[in-house]
N, C-alpha and C positions, 0 to 999 in steps of 0.2 A: 365832176369826177374827183377833183382834188379835195373837195370837202368830204365826199363819201369815202375816199381812200385815206383820209386823215392827214393829208399833206397840208391843207389849210384848215384853220379853225373858223367855224361860223361865228359871226358877230351878233346874230340874232336868229331866233327860230331853233329848230332842231332837225336832225336827220336820224332816221331809224333804218337799221338793216337787220334782217332776220328777227324782227320784232323787238330789237334792243336799240336804245339810244346810243349813237356814236359819240363817245367822249374820249378824252386823252387816256382814261383808264381802260376803256373797252376797245379802243381802236386796234391795237395789235392783234388781239384775239379775233375780232371780227374780220380784220383784213386777211387773216389766214384762210378765210372761207370765200374770198372774192378773187376774181381775176380781172386783169386789165389787158385790153388789146390796144397796142399802140400804132396800128396802121394809120397812116394819114395824120399823124400827130407831129408836133415840133421835135419830138425825140428822135425821129428818123434821121435827123442830121447829125446825131451824135456818133462818135466812133464806137466800135464794138466794146472797147474798154470803158468808155464813158457810159454806154448803155448798161453794162454789167454793174458798174459802180452805182449808177442811179437806182437800178432795181434792187440791188443789195441794200442800199440805204432805205429805200421805200419799205422793204421787208424787215427793217430794223436789225440787220446783221451788223456785227461789230467790224471794225476796220480789219482785224486779223482774218476773220472769216471771208470778208470781201477779197482781200489780197490773195489769200490761199485759193479761193475759188477762181479768181481771174488767172492766177498762175497755172492752175490745173487745166483750165479751159484753153488757155493760150497754147499750152503744150499739146493738148489733145487735138485742137483744130488748127494749129500752126498759124496763129495770127500774131503779129508783132506788137510789142507793148511800147 
């Protein structure tokens, strides 16, 4: 999944999604059409803030967007930072 999501780069072979080869240039665009379910994954041990930061980085949000989003969500759902 990390290869498909563009988190890791393949050292050989290729991966295709939606008929297109996943490369550093196509990864962000293709990733916007994919979803990841993290039930039963090692990420379940992360805090709410750590999960939000992880997924924000996965979707290539810049630090300002991530911080603003975490701030808004922490206010909305009353979790401490």
